[in-house]
N, C-alpha and C positions, 0 to 999 in steps of 0.2 A: 295309548299314552306313551310318552317319550321314555319313561323310566321302567317300562314293563319288563324288558329283557335283561335287567341288571344281574339277575341271579346267574346267568350264563357266563358272566365274566368274573365271578368271585374266585378268590384263591382258596385252596383247601388248607386246613390246619395240619401242619406237619406233625405236631405233637399228637393230635388225634389219630392221624394215620398210623404213626409208629407205635404209640402206647395205648391207643384206644380211649384216652381221657382228654377231655377238653382243656384248653389252656385258659389263662386269665383274660386273653383277648378274644376268645371265641364269642362270636355274636356281634362284633363291632361292625363288620361289613354288612351284615343283614340288618342291623339297626340303622345304619346310614342309608341303606336302600329303602327301608321303611320310612325314614324321614323324608327322602326325596319324593316318595309316593304320597306323603301327607298323613301317614298313619303314626301320629305322635305317641299315642298311648302304647301301641304295639312296639314301637321302637324302644320306649322306656322299659317295657317288660322284657324285651330281648336283651338289652344291655343297659342297665340303669345308669351307668356313668356317661352315657352318650352326651347328655346336655351339659354336664360340668366340663367334659373334655372340649366341647365346642366353645364354651365360655372361656376356658383357659387359652385355647388357641386364638380366639378373637382378641383376648387381652394381650397376648404376646405379640401378635401382629400389630395391634394398635400402639403398643408400647415401643415398637420399632420407630414409629414416626413421632409420637408424642410422649415425652418423659414427664412423669408426675411423681409426687411424693408418695412414699411407701409402696411403690410399684413392685419392688422385690418381695416385700412381705406379703402382698396380696397374691402374687404369683406362687410363692411357696405355700401359702395357705390353700390355694386352689389345687396345687399339686398334691399336697397331703390329703385333702378332701377326696380327690380323684382316686388316690391309692386306697384310701379307706373304703370307698364305695365299691371299688373293683374287688378288693379282697373279701369284703363282707358278702357281696352278691355271689362271688365264686364259692365261698363256703356254704352259702345257702343252697346254691345249685348242686354242689357235690353231695350235700347231706341228703338230698332227695334220691340219689342213686345208691346210697348205702342202706 
């Protein structure tokens, strides 16, 4: 398949290399690769915020061309939702190592 060799081109996490601890963004590349392969549940398990990030990015790009009422509030709401999901999933992931 066309997306089989994606793992060979992934960047390594500098935070994990230096300190030995994953950062808040660890798993994003692997989750995106899993999405391209069609493994949607595995992508969510790898990085739970992947779908809300895609939704936010799609909204931002759409909003560049089409302006609508409350667009700023919706984008800010999605941004804070993403931050909450990332922080909570990171805390859960780190609690498993302690």
